C-alpha atoms as an extended CHARMM CRD file, in Angstrom:
* protein
*
       279  EXT
         1         1  MET       CA            -12.9070000000      -20.1840000000       -2.5480000000  PROA      1               0.0000000000
         2         2  ALA       CA            -11.7100000000      -16.5740000000       -2.6340000000  PROA      2               0.0000000000
         3         3  GLU       CA            -10.9760000000      -15.0700000000       -6.0220000000  PROA      3               0.0000000000
         4         4  ARG       CA             -7.3650000000      -14.0790000000       -6.6310000000  PROA      4               0.0000000000
         5         5  ARG       CA             -6.2120000000      -10.7510000000       -7.9710000000  PROA      5               0.0000000000
         6         6  LEU       CA             -4.1920000000      -11.2720000000      -11.1320000000  PROA      6               0.0000000000
         7         7  ASP       CA             -2.9660000000       -7.7320000000      -11.7730000000  PROA      7               0.0000000000
         8         8  LYS       CA              0.6720000000       -7.0390000000      -11.0270000000  PROA      8               0.0000000000
         9         9  PRO       CA              1.3760000000       -5.4100000000       -7.6330000000  PROA      9               0.0000000000
        10        10  LYS       CA              3.1230000000       -2.0350000000       -7.7250000000  PROA      10              0.0000000000
        11        11  GLY       CA              5.5890000000       -0.3660000000       -5.4300000000  PROA      11              0.0000000000
        12        12  LEU       CA              8.0780000000       -3.2530000000       -5.1830000000  PROA      12              0.0000000000
        13        13  LEU       CA             11.6660000000       -2.0240000000       -5.1630000000  PROA      13              0.0000000000
        14        14  ASN       CA             14.8820000000       -3.8320000000       -6.0750000000  PROA      14              0.0000000000
        15        15  VAL       CA             12.9730000000       -6.6230000000       -7.7680000000  PROA      15              0.0000000000
        16        16  GLY       CA             15.3180000000       -9.4600000000       -8.5640000000  PROA      16              0.0000000000
        17        17  VAL       CA             14.6020000000      -13.1090000000       -9.2690000000  PROA      17              0.0000000000
        18        18  PRO       CA             13.3570000000      -14.8430000000       -6.0950000000  PROA      18              0.0000000000
        19        19  PRO       CA             14.5830000000      -18.3420000000       -5.2790000000  PROA      19              0.0000000000
        20        20  GLU       CA             12.3260000000      -20.6480000000       -7.2340000000  PROA      20              0.0000000000
        21        21  GLY       CA              9.5630000000      -22.1150000000       -5.1140000000  PROA      21              0.0000000000
        22        22  ARG       CA             10.8140000000      -20.3370000000       -1.9960000000  PROA      22              0.0000000000
        23        23  LEU       CA              8.5500000000      -17.2810000000       -2.0220000000  PROA      23              0.0000000000
        24        24  GLN       CA              4.7800000000      -17.1730000000       -2.5250000000  PROA      24              0.0000000000
        25        25  HSD       CA              2.5980000000      -14.0750000000       -2.6840000000  PROA      25              0.0000000000
        26        26  ALA       CA             -1.1790000000      -14.1500000000       -3.1450000000  PROA      26              0.0000000000
        27        27  ARG       CA             -3.7960000000      -11.3790000000       -3.0940000000  PROA      27              0.0000000000
        28        28  LEU       CA             -7.4020000000      -12.4640000000       -2.5810000000  PROA      28              0.0000000000
        29        29  LEU       CA            -10.5870000000      -10.4540000000       -3.0210000000  PROA      29              0.0000000000
        30        30  PRO       CA            -13.0040000000       -9.8990000000       -0.1230000000  PROA      30              0.0000000000
        31        31  SER       CA            -16.6630000000      -10.9150000000        0.0730000000  PROA      31              0.0000000000
        32        32  PRO       CA            -19.0990000000       -8.3190000000       -1.3560000000  PROA      32              0.0000000000
        33        33  ASP       CA            -20.4640000000       -7.2590000000        2.0450000000  PROA      33              0.0000000000
        34        34  VAL       CA            -17.0410000000       -6.0640000000        3.2560000000  PROA      34              0.0000000000
        35        35  ALA       CA            -15.6300000000       -4.9530000000       -0.1070000000  PROA      35              0.0000000000
        36        36  PHE       CA            -16.5230000000       -1.2940000000        0.5100000000  PROA      36              0.0000000000
        37        37  PHE       CA            -13.7940000000       -1.2350000000        3.1520000000  PROA      37              0.0000000000
        38        38  ILE       CA            -11.3330000000       -3.9710000000        2.1460000000  PROA      38              0.0000000000
        39        39  GLU       CA             -9.0320000000       -3.7950000000       -0.8820000000  PROA      39              0.0000000000
        40        40  HSD       CA             -7.8920000000       -7.3930000000       -0.5950000000  PROA      40              0.0000000000
        41        41  TYR       CA             -6.3170000000       -9.9530000000        1.6960000000  PROA      41              0.0000000000
        42        42  TRP       CA             -2.7100000000      -10.9070000000        1.1160000000  PROA      42              0.0000000000
        43        43  ILE       CA             -0.5820000000      -13.8600000000        2.0330000000  PROA      43              0.0000000000
        44        44  VAL       CA              3.2060000000      -14.0120000000        1.8410000000  PROA      44              0.0000000000
        45        45  ALA       CA              4.9590000000      -17.2790000000        2.6240000000  PROA      45              0.0000000000
        46        46  TRP       CA              8.6400000000      -18.0910000000        2.3210000000  PROA      46              0.0000000000
        47        47  ASP       CA             11.1220000000      -20.8610000000        2.9440000000  PROA      47              0.0000000000
        48        48  LEU       CA             14.6800000000      -19.5670000000        2.7180000000  PROA      48              0.0000000000
        49        49  THR       CA             16.2190000000      -22.3940000000        4.7210000000  PROA      49              0.0000000000
        50        50  GLY       CA             19.8790000000      -22.5950000000        3.8180000000  PROA      50              0.0000000000
        51        51  LEU       CA             19.7310000000      -19.5410000000        1.5700000000  PROA      51              0.0000000000
        52        52  GLY       CA             20.3310000000      -16.7000000000        3.9950000000  PROA      52              0.0000000000
        53        53  PRO       CA             18.1520000000      -13.6000000000        4.5250000000  PROA      53              0.0000000000
        54        54  ARG       CA             16.3430000000      -11.7180000000        1.7520000000  PROA      54              0.0000000000
        55        55  THR       CA             15.6510000000       -7.9820000000        1.9020000000  PROA      55              0.0000000000
        56        56  GLN       CA             12.5160000000       -6.5790000000        0.2610000000  PROA      56              0.0000000000
        57        57  GLU       CA             11.7740000000       -2.8730000000       -0.0240000000  PROA      57              0.0000000000
        58        58  THR       CA              8.4180000000       -1.4160000000       -1.0210000000  PROA      58              0.0000000000
        59        59  LEU       CA              6.7440000000        1.9390000000       -1.5150000000  PROA      59              0.0000000000
        60        60  PRO       CA              3.4620000000        1.1690000000        0.2580000000  PROA      60              0.0000000000
        61        61  TYR       CA              0.0720000000        2.4050000000       -0.9020000000  PROA      61              0.0000000000
        62        62  PRO       CA             -1.8690000000        4.8820000000        1.2810000000  PROA      62              0.0000000000
        63        63  SER       CA             -3.5870000000        2.0350000000        3.1220000000  PROA      63              0.0000000000
        64        64  ILE       CA             -3.7220000000        0.6340000000        6.6460000000  PROA      64              0.0000000000
        65        65  HSD       CA             -2.9420000000       -3.0610000000        7.0670000000  PROA      65              0.0000000000
        66        66  ILE       CA             -3.5630000000       -5.6220000000        9.7490000000  PROA      66              0.0000000000
        67        67  ALA       CA             -0.7680000000       -8.1850000000        9.4100000000  PROA      67              0.0000000000
        68        68  ILE       CA             -0.7910000000      -11.4530000000       11.3330000000  PROA      68              0.0000000000
        69        69  GLU       CA              2.4870000000      -13.2840000000       11.7660000000  PROA      69              0.0000000000
        70        70  ALA       CA              4.0660000000      -15.2720000000       14.5750000000  PROA      70              0.0000000000
        71        71  GLY       CA              5.8230000000      -12.8610000000       16.9100000000  PROA      71              0.0000000000
        72        72  ARG       CA              5.1120000000       -9.6470000000       14.9710000000  PROA      72              0.0000000000
        73        73  SER       CA              1.4060000000       -9.2170000000       14.3110000000  PROA      73              0.0000000000
        74        74  GLY       CA              0.1760000000       -5.6510000000       14.2460000000  PROA      74              0.0000000000
        75        75  ILE       CA             -1.7630000000       -2.7720000000       12.7430000000  PROA      75              0.0000000000
        76        76  TYR       CA              0.5400000000       -1.1070000000       10.2520000000  PROA      76              0.0000000000
        77        77  GLY       CA              0.0210000000        2.5880000000        9.6190000000  PROA      77              0.0000000000
        78        78  ILE       CA              1.1050000000        4.2170000000        6.3820000000  PROA      78              0.0000000000
        79        79  VAL       CA              4.8720000000        4.3800000000        5.9500000000  PROA      79              0.0000000000
        80        80  ARG       CA              5.8270000000        7.7250000000        4.4760000000  PROA      80              0.0000000000
        81        81  GLY       CA              9.2280000000        6.5390000000        3.3050000000  PROA      81              0.0000000000
        82        82  LYS       CA             10.0140000000        3.1010000000        2.0000000000  PROA      82              0.0000000000
        83        83  PHE       CA              9.1640000000       -0.0530000000        3.9380000000  PROA      83              0.0000000000
        84        84  THR       CA             12.0100000000       -2.5100000000        4.4170000000  PROA      84              0.0000000000
        85        85  ARG       CA             11.5480000000       -6.0870000000        5.5540000000  PROA      85              0.0000000000
        86        86  VAL       CA             14.1900000000       -8.7820000000        5.9630000000  PROA      86              0.0000000000
        87        87  THR       CA             12.8930000000      -12.3420000000        5.6980000000  PROA      87              0.0000000000
        88        88  GLU       CA             14.8440000000      -15.3990000000        6.6790000000  PROA      88              0.0000000000
        89        89  GLY       CA             14.2270000000      -18.9810000000        7.5950000000  PROA      89              0.0000000000
        90        90  LYS       CA             10.6120000000      -20.0230000000        7.1080000000  PROA      90              0.0000000000
        91        91  GLY       CA              7.5120000000      -17.9370000000        7.7220000000  PROA      91              0.0000000000
        92        92  ARG       CA              4.0560000000      -16.8250000000        6.6770000000  PROA      92              0.0000000000
        93        93  VAL       CA              2.0440000000      -13.6110000000        6.9710000000  PROA      93              0.0000000000
        94        94  PHE       CA             -1.6860000000      -13.0640000000        6.4970000000  PROA      94              0.0000000000
        95        95  GLY       CA             -2.7240000000       -9.4740000000        5.8630000000  PROA      95              0.0000000000
        96        96  ILE       CA             -5.8820000000       -7.3890000000        5.5740000000  PROA      96              0.0000000000
        97        97  LYS       CA             -5.4500000000       -4.3430000000        3.3420000000  PROA      97              0.0000000000
        98        98  PHE       CA             -8.0210000000       -1.6110000000        3.9250000000  PROA      98              0.0000000000
        99        99  LYS       CA             -8.9140000000        0.7790000000        1.1260000000  PROA      99              0.0000000000
       100       100  PRO       CA             -7.5310000000        4.3110000000        1.5480000000  PROA      100             0.0000000000
       101       101  GLY       CA             -9.5890000000        6.0490000000        4.2140000000  PROA      101             0.0000000000
       102       102  ALA       CA            -11.5880000000        2.9160000000        5.0330000000  PROA      102             0.0000000000
       103       103  PHE       CA             -9.9240000000        2.1000000000        8.3470000000  PROA      103             0.0000000000
       104       104  TYR       CA            -11.1960000000        5.3030000000        9.9800000000  PROA      104             0.0000000000
       105       105  PRO       CA            -14.8630000000        4.1560000000       10.2280000000  PROA      105             0.0000000000
       106       106  PHE       CA            -13.7240000000        1.1760000000       12.3410000000  PROA      106             0.0000000000
       107       107  ILE       CA            -11.9330000000        3.2840000000       14.9600000000  PROA      107             0.0000000000
       108       108  LYS       CA            -13.6120000000        6.7290000000       14.6160000000  PROA      108             0.0000000000
       109       109  SER       CA            -10.3890000000        8.5830000000       15.4020000000  PROA      109             0.0000000000
       110       110  SER       CA             -7.7130000000       10.2450000000       13.2980000000  PROA      110             0.0000000000
       111       111  VAL       CA             -5.7020000000        7.7340000000       11.2970000000  PROA      111             0.0000000000
       112       112  SER       CA             -2.7700000000       10.1920000000       11.3190000000  PROA      112             0.0000000000
       113       113  ALA       CA             -1.9720000000        8.8310000000       14.7840000000  PROA      113             0.0000000000
       114       114  LEU       CA             -0.9750000000        5.5490000000       13.0880000000  PROA      114             0.0000000000
       115       115  THR       CA              1.3180000000        7.0250000000       10.4310000000  PROA      115             0.0000000000
       116       116  ASP       CA              4.8180000000        5.4730000000       10.5410000000  PROA      116             0.0000000000
       117       117  LYS       CA              3.7390000000        3.2970000000       13.4790000000  PROA      117             0.0000000000
       118       118  ILE       CA              2.9670000000       -0.3530000000       14.1670000000  PROA      118             0.0000000000
       119       119  LEU       CA              0.5050000000       -1.0790000000       16.9720000000  PROA      119             0.0000000000
       120       120  PRO       CA             -0.5150000000       -4.4050000000       18.5040000000  PROA      120             0.0000000000
       121       121  VAL       CA             -3.9130000000       -5.4500000000       17.1510000000  PROA      121             0.0000000000
       122       122  GLU       CA             -5.3030000000       -5.4720000000       20.6930000000  PROA      122             0.0000000000
       123       123  ALA       CA             -4.2740000000       -1.8220000000       21.1500000000  PROA      123             0.0000000000
       124       124  LEU       CA             -7.2860000000       -0.7690000000       19.0650000000  PROA      124             0.0000000000
       125       125  PHE       CA             -9.5370000000       -3.8290000000       19.2220000000  PROA      125             0.0000000000
       126       126  GLY       CA             -8.8980000000       -5.1500000000       22.7320000000  PROA      126             0.0000000000
       127       127  GLU       CA             -9.3180000000       -8.8390000000       23.4690000000  PROA      127             0.0000000000
       128       128  ASP       CA            -11.1750000000       -9.3310000000       20.1620000000  PROA      128             0.0000000000
       129       129  GLY       CA             -8.0200000000       -8.2090000000       18.3570000000  PROA      129             0.0000000000
       130       130  ALA       CA             -5.8840000000      -10.6160000000       20.3540000000  PROA      130             0.0000000000
       131       131  ALA       CA             -8.3680000000      -13.4000000000       19.5390000000  PROA      131             0.0000000000
       132       132  LEU       CA             -8.1620000000      -12.5640000000       15.8300000000  PROA      132             0.0000000000
       133       133  VAL       CA             -4.4040000000      -13.1180000000       15.9260000000  PROA      133             0.0000000000
       134       134  ARG       CA             -4.7080000000      -16.3380000000       17.9480000000  PROA      134             0.0000000000
       135       135  ASP       CA             -7.3750000000      -17.7760000000       15.6460000000  PROA      135             0.0000000000
       136       136  ILE       CA             -5.5790000000      -17.0280000000       12.3710000000  PROA      136             0.0000000000
       137       137  LEU       CA             -1.9940000000      -17.9130000000       13.3050000000  PROA      137             0.0000000000
       138       138  PRO       CA             -2.3620000000      -21.7230000000       13.3390000000  PROA      138             0.0000000000
       139       139  LEU       CA             -4.2910000000      -21.7980000000       10.0540000000  PROA      139             0.0000000000
       140       140  GLU       CA             -2.6130000000      -22.4670000000        6.7160000000  PROA      140             0.0000000000
       141       141  ASP       CA             -5.6970000000      -22.7220000000        4.5090000000  PROA      141             0.0000000000
       142       142  GLU       CA             -6.2290000000      -19.2890000000        2.9740000000  PROA      142             0.0000000000
       143       143  ASP       CA            -10.0360000000      -19.5660000000        2.8350000000  PROA      143             0.0000000000
       144       144  ALA       CA            -10.1160000000      -20.5010000000        6.5170000000  PROA      144             0.0000000000
       145       145  GLN       CA             -7.9730000000      -17.4640000000        7.3400000000  PROA      145             0.0000000000
       146       146  ILE       CA            -10.2470000000      -15.1860000000        5.3260000000  PROA      146             0.0000000000
       147       147  GLY       CA            -13.2760000000      -16.6800000000        7.0590000000  PROA      147             0.0000000000
       148       148  VAL       CA            -11.8890000000      -15.7380000000       10.4810000000  PROA      148             0.0000000000
       149       149  ALA       CA            -10.9300000000      -12.2550000000        9.2660000000  PROA      149             0.0000000000
       150       150  GLU       CA            -14.3630000000      -11.5990000000        7.7820000000  PROA      150             0.0000000000
       151       151  ARG       CA            -16.1730000000      -12.7340000000       10.9020000000  PROA      151             0.0000000000
       152       152  PHE       CA            -14.0620000000      -10.2270000000       12.8210000000  PROA      152             0.0000000000
       153       153  LEU       CA            -14.8460000000       -7.4590000000       10.3220000000  PROA      153             0.0000000000
       154       154  ARG       CA            -18.5810000000       -8.2150000000       10.1440000000  PROA      154             0.0000000000
       155       155  ALA       CA            -18.8980000000       -8.1310000000       13.9360000000  PROA      155             0.0000000000
       156       156  ARG       CA            -17.9180000000       -4.4520000000       13.8980000000  PROA      156             0.0000000000
       157       157  LEU       CA            -18.7990000000       -3.4590000000       10.3170000000  PROA      157             0.0000000000
       158       158  PRO       CA            -19.6070000000        0.2780000000       10.2190000000  PROA      158             0.0000000000
       159       159  ALA       CA            -22.0470000000        2.0010000000        7.8930000000  PROA      159             0.0000000000
       160       160  GLU       CA            -20.6600000000        2.9280000000        4.4970000000  PROA      160             0.0000000000
       161       161  ASP       CA            -19.1060000000        6.3710000000        4.7740000000  PROA      161             0.0000000000
       162       162  ASP       CA            -19.4820000000        8.9690000000        2.0150000000  PROA      162             0.0000000000
       163       163  ASN       CA            -16.0710000000       10.4000000000        2.8730000000  PROA      163             0.0000000000
       164       164  VAL       CA            -14.4950000000        7.0650000000        1.9670000000  PROA      164             0.0000000000
       165       165  ARG       CA            -16.2450000000        7.2960000000       -1.4030000000  PROA      165             0.0000000000
       166       166  ILE       CA            -14.8950000000       10.8260000000       -1.9210000000  PROA      166             0.0000000000
       167       167  ILE       CA            -11.3700000000        9.6810000000       -1.0820000000  PROA      167             0.0000000000
       168       168  GLY       CA            -11.7320000000        6.8000000000       -3.5270000000  PROA      168             0.0000000000
       169       169  THR       CA            -12.8470000000        9.2150000000       -6.2460000000  PROA      169             0.0000000000
       170       170  ILE       CA             -9.8930000000       11.5100000000       -5.5480000000  PROA      170             0.0000000000
       171       171  ILE       CA             -7.3490000000        8.7000000000       -5.6450000000  PROA      171             0.0000000000
       172       172  ALA       CA             -8.8510000000        7.2300000000       -8.8160000000  PROA      172             0.0000000000
       173       173  ARG       CA             -8.4640000000       10.6270000000      -10.4430000000  PROA      173             0.0000000000
       174       174  ILE       CA             -4.8460000000       10.8740000000       -9.3060000000  PROA      174             0.0000000000
       175       175  ILE       CA             -4.1060000000        7.4520000000      -10.7860000000  PROA      175             0.0000000000
       176       176  GLU       CA             -5.8830000000        8.1380000000      -14.0960000000  PROA      176             0.0000000000
       177       177  ASP       CA             -4.3900000000       11.5930000000      -14.7320000000  PROA      177             0.0000000000
       178       178  ARG       CA             -0.6270000000       11.3740000000      -14.4780000000  PROA      178             0.0000000000
       179       179  GLU       CA             -0.3230000000       15.1200000000      -15.0600000000  PROA      179             0.0000000000
       180       180  ILE       CA             -1.7050000000       15.7680000000      -11.5880000000  PROA      180             0.0000000000
       181       181  THR       CA              1.1730000000       16.7260000000       -9.3000000000  PROA      181             0.0000000000
       182       182  LYS       CA             -0.5690000000       19.3430000000       -7.1250000000  PROA      182             0.0000000000
       183       183  VAL       CA             -3.6490000000       19.3580000000       -4.9060000000  PROA      183             0.0000000000
       184       184  ASP       CA             -5.0240000000       22.4140000000       -6.7510000000  PROA      184             0.0000000000
       185       185  GLN       CA             -5.1480000000       20.2950000000       -9.9100000000  PROA      185             0.0000000000
       186       186  VAL       CA             -7.1900000000       17.6790000000       -8.0510000000  PROA      186             0.0000000000
       187       187  VAL       CA             -9.7010000000       20.3220000000       -6.9800000000  PROA      187             0.0000000000
       188       188  ARG       CA            -10.1230000000       21.5420000000      -10.5590000000  PROA      188             0.0000000000
       189       189  ALA       CA            -10.3990000000       18.0050000000      -11.9590000000  PROA      189             0.0000000000
       190       190  LEU       CA            -13.1040000000       17.0540000000       -9.4560000000  PROA      190             0.0000000000
       191       191  ALA       CA            -15.0880000000       20.2210000000      -10.1570000000  PROA      191             0.0000000000
       192       192  VAL       CA            -15.4420000000       19.1300000000      -13.7890000000  PROA      192             0.0000000000
       193       193  GLY       CA            -17.1930000000       16.0110000000      -12.4850000000  PROA      193             0.0000000000
       194       194  ASP       CA            -19.4470000000       18.0700000000      -10.1880000000  PROA      194             0.0000000000
       195       195  LEU       CA            -17.6610000000       17.1050000000       -6.9820000000  PROA      195             0.0000000000
       196       196  ARG       CA            -17.0770000000       20.4430000000       -5.3000000000  PROA      196             0.0000000000
       197       197  VAL       CA            -14.4660000000       20.2010000000       -2.5540000000  PROA      197             0.0000000000
       198       198  SER       CA            -11.9280000000       22.8240000000       -1.5730000000  PROA      198             0.0000000000
       199       199  LYS       CA             -8.2100000000       22.2800000000       -1.1700000000  PROA      199             0.0000000000
       200       200  ARG       CA             -8.5550000000       22.7570000000        2.5750000000  PROA      200             0.0000000000
       201       201  GLN       CA            -11.3870000000       20.2190000000        2.7780000000  PROA      201             0.0000000000
       202       202  ILE       CA             -9.2900000000       17.6300000000        0.9360000000  PROA      202             0.0000000000
       203       203  GLN       CA             -6.3220000000       18.2490000000        3.2200000000  PROA      203             0.0000000000
       204       204  ARG       CA             -8.4390000000       17.8420000000        6.3540000000  PROA      204             0.0000000000
       205       205  LEU       CA            -10.1660000000       14.7500000000        5.0000000000  PROA      205             0.0000000000
       206       206  PHE       CA             -6.8740000000       13.0470000000        4.1630000000  PROA      206             0.0000000000
       207       207  SER       CA             -5.3550000000       13.9280000000        7.5360000000  PROA      207             0.0000000000
       208       208  LEU       CA             -8.3250000000       12.4260000000        9.3930000000  PROA      208             0.0000000000
       209       209  TYR       CA             -9.1670000000        9.4230000000        7.2100000000  PROA      209             0.0000000000
       210       210  VAL       CA             -5.9810000000        8.5140000000        5.3170000000  PROA      210             0.0000000000
       211       211  GLY       CA             -3.1720000000        9.5720000000        7.6230000000  PROA      211             0.0000000000
       212       212  VAL       CA             -1.0230000000       11.4260000000        5.0900000000  PROA      212             0.0000000000
       213       213  SER       CA             -1.4350000000       14.5650000000        3.0140000000  PROA      213             0.0000000000
       214       214  PRO       CA             -3.0080000000       14.5130000000       -0.4710000000  PROA      214             0.0000000000
       215       215  LYS       CA              0.3000000000       15.8670000000       -1.8030000000  PROA      215             0.0000000000
       216       216  TRP       CA              2.0710000000       12.8090000000       -0.3840000000  PROA      216             0.0000000000
       217       217  VAL       CA             -0.4740000000       10.5160000000       -2.0540000000  PROA      217             0.0000000000
       218       218  ILE       CA              0.0650000000       12.2230000000       -5.4120000000  PROA      218             0.0000000000
       219       219  MET       CA              3.8450000000       11.8480000000       -5.1040000000  PROA      219             0.0000000000
       220       220  ARG       CA              3.5380000000        8.2080000000       -4.1020000000  PROA      220             0.0000000000
       221       221  TYR       CA              1.4690000000        7.2370000000       -7.1520000000  PROA      221             0.0000000000
       222       222  ARG       CA              3.7540000000        9.1690000000       -9.5080000000  PROA      222             0.0000000000
       223       223  LEU       CA              6.7680000000        7.3570000000       -8.0540000000  PROA      223             0.0000000000
       224       224  HSD       CA              4.9840000000        4.0060000000       -8.3580000000  PROA      224             0.0000000000
       225       225  GLU       CA              4.7630000000        4.6910000000      -12.0860000000  PROA      225             0.0000000000
       226       226  ALA       CA              8.4420000000        5.6260000000      -12.2960000000  PROA      226             0.0000000000
       227       227  VAL       CA              9.5610000000        2.4940000000      -10.4250000000  PROA      227             0.0000000000
       228       228  GLU       CA              7.3010000000        0.2840000000      -12.5530000000  PROA      228             0.0000000000
       229       229  ARG       CA              8.8500000000        1.5970000000      -15.7570000000  PROA      229             0.0000000000
       230       230  MET       CA             12.3620000000        0.9500000000      -14.4930000000  PROA      230             0.0000000000
       231       231  THR       CA             11.4460000000       -2.5130000000      -13.2330000000  PROA      231             0.0000000000
       232       232  ASN       CA              9.9720000000       -3.3340000000      -16.6440000000  PROA      232             0.0000000000
       233       233  GLY       CA             13.3550000000       -2.5750000000      -18.1710000000  PROA      233             0.0000000000
       234       234  GLU       CA             12.4720000000        0.6610000000      -19.9410000000  PROA      234             0.0000000000
       235       235  ALA       CA             15.4540000000        2.8780000000      -20.7610000000  PROA      235             0.0000000000
       236       236  VAL       CA             15.7500000000        5.6740000000      -18.2290000000  PROA      236             0.0000000000
       237       237  ASP       CA             15.4620000000        9.0120000000      -20.0170000000  PROA      237             0.0000000000
       238       238  LEU       CA             15.0890000000       11.1780000000      -16.9180000000  PROA      238             0.0000000000
       239       239  PRO       CA             13.8860000000       14.3930000000      -18.6010000000  PROA      239             0.0000000000
       240       240  ARG       CA             11.2690000000       12.4520000000      -20.5890000000  PROA      240             0.0000000000
       241       241  LEU       CA             10.2170000000       10.3610000000      -17.5920000000  PROA      241             0.0000000000
       242       242  ALA       CA              9.7950000000       13.4740000000      -15.4620000000  PROA      242             0.0000000000
       243       243  LEU       CA              7.6000000000       15.0810000000      -18.1280000000  PROA      243             0.0000000000
       244       244  ASP       CA              5.5350000000       11.9170000000      -18.6280000000  PROA      244             0.0000000000
       245       245  LEU       CA              4.7760000000       11.8370000000      -14.9120000000  PROA      245             0.0000000000
       246       246  GLY       CA              3.6630000000       15.4470000000      -14.8130000000  PROA      246             0.0000000000
       247       247  TYR       CA              6.8340000000       17.0960000000      -13.5760000000  PROA      247             0.0000000000
       248       248  PHE       CA              7.8560000000       20.2930000000      -15.3180000000  PROA      248             0.0000000000
       249       249  ASP       CA             11.2480000000       20.2730000000      -13.6090000000  PROA      249             0.0000000000
       250       250  GLN       CA             13.5500000000       17.2600000000      -13.7070000000  PROA      250             0.0000000000
       251       251  ALA       CA             15.2400000000       18.3760000000      -10.4990000000  PROA      251             0.0000000000
       252       252  HSD       CA             11.9570000000       18.1720000000       -8.5540000000  PROA      252             0.0000000000
       253       253  PHE       CA             11.3160000000       14.6580000000       -9.8510000000  PROA      253             0.0000000000
       254       254  ILE       CA             14.7990000000       13.5160000000       -8.7960000000  PROA      254             0.0000000000
       255       255  LYS       CA             14.3420000000       15.1360000000       -5.3720000000  PROA      255             0.0000000000
       256       256  ASP       CA             10.9520000000       13.4330000000       -4.8130000000  PROA      256             0.0000000000
       257       257  PHE       CA             12.2590000000       10.0610000000       -6.0190000000  PROA      257             0.0000000000
       258       258  LYS       CA             15.3370000000       10.2000000000       -3.7900000000  PROA      258             0.0000000000
       259       259  ALA       CA             13.3240000000       11.3420000000       -0.7670000000  PROA      259             0.0000000000
       260       260  MET       CA             11.0440000000        8.2950000000       -0.9210000000  PROA      260             0.0000000000
       261       261  VAL       CA             13.1980000000        5.5940000000       -2.5190000000  PROA      261             0.0000000000
       262       262  GLY       CA             16.4870000000        6.5520000000       -0.8780000000  PROA      262             0.0000000000
       263       263  ARG       CA             18.4580000000        6.8120000000       -4.1140000000  PROA      263             0.0000000000
       264       264  ALA       CA             18.3630000000        9.0030000000       -7.2020000000  PROA      264             0.0000000000
       265       265  PRO       CA             16.5020000000        7.3900000000      -10.1470000000  PROA      265             0.0000000000
       266       266  GLY       CA             19.6370000000        6.8520000000      -12.2140000000  PROA      266             0.0000000000
       267       267  GLU       CA             21.4100000000        5.1180000000       -9.3330000000  PROA      267             0.0000000000
       268       268  TYR       CA             18.3060000000        3.0500000000       -8.5840000000  PROA      268             0.0000000000
       269       269  ALA       CA             18.1060000000        1.8270000000      -12.1960000000  PROA      269             0.0000000000
       270       270  ARG       CA             21.7900000000        0.8530000000      -12.1690000000  PROA      270             0.0000000000
       271       271  ARG       CA             21.4470000000       -1.0580000000       -8.9060000000  PROA      271             0.0000000000
       272       272  LEU       CA             18.3610000000       -2.8260000000      -10.2210000000  PROA      272             0.0000000000
       273       273  THR       CA             20.3910000000       -4.1200000000      -13.1750000000  PROA      273             0.0000000000
       274       274  GLU       CA             23.2830000000       -5.1760000000      -10.9190000000  PROA      274             0.0000000000
       275       275  GLN       CA             20.9270000000       -7.1300000000       -8.6350000000  PROA      275             0.0000000000
       276       276  GLY       CA             19.5140000000       -9.1670000000      -11.4710000000  PROA      276             0.0000000000
       277       277  GLY       CA             16.3790000000       -7.2070000000      -12.2560000000  PROA      277             0.0000000000
       278       278  PRO       CA             15.2470000000       -6.1820000000      -15.7430000000  PROA      278             0.0000000000
       279       279  GLY       CA             17.2100000000       -3.7760000000      -17.8420000000  PROA      279             0.0000000000
């Protein structure tokens, strides 16, 4: 039986109280032999019969996903804005979340071509991709679904790629040091740990392997932190929040937040309260 992740997912927007028993979300860890490439598997199931549609918005991580769902399976590239999904009726999705940069070794071509796009699974994996969708769709047992997914992954498992390790190190540093808001700061922080990479090398690596710029990744993780604080009901002191997240200018923080979330932070916090979220 796959082990479940128990940490709280980040990047969820407009978090209200879901209808009790009508929405299920699980994240399950991969087997050790594929864990270099796979962050986790995820399953979302819902039954909103008689309740009307439900809109969920997220700020996705810098990861590629394969999502399998009746009528809309696909390979989901990174969404640079927010991702909006309306669920209604009854449904279920099984997903494979690749670690940042870890999808590239499977296709050996620039992941930037997938950014803001959804492709059919067979577009990159041919008939094997179509078979993956057909084999998983009728299954409801999560371990059986993971078994099919891991057989698919193992059949084409690439060698571990040092560039994926470097990307993981960079992103870990961005997460740990909230004062990082610029790529130059990443370069200096890595040099302290004896990882010598130039700004240009990082930019090229992220374009090829991740699909977005390192600056975008930095902004996304900073905004994840901001959204998490608001969702947890913390009072919104914008100047203090901007400073805590490494911004020296409140105006730049508000601009970045609005560009990705769609609303200014103050307005977002108010709407969160109105919709039944914390605060």
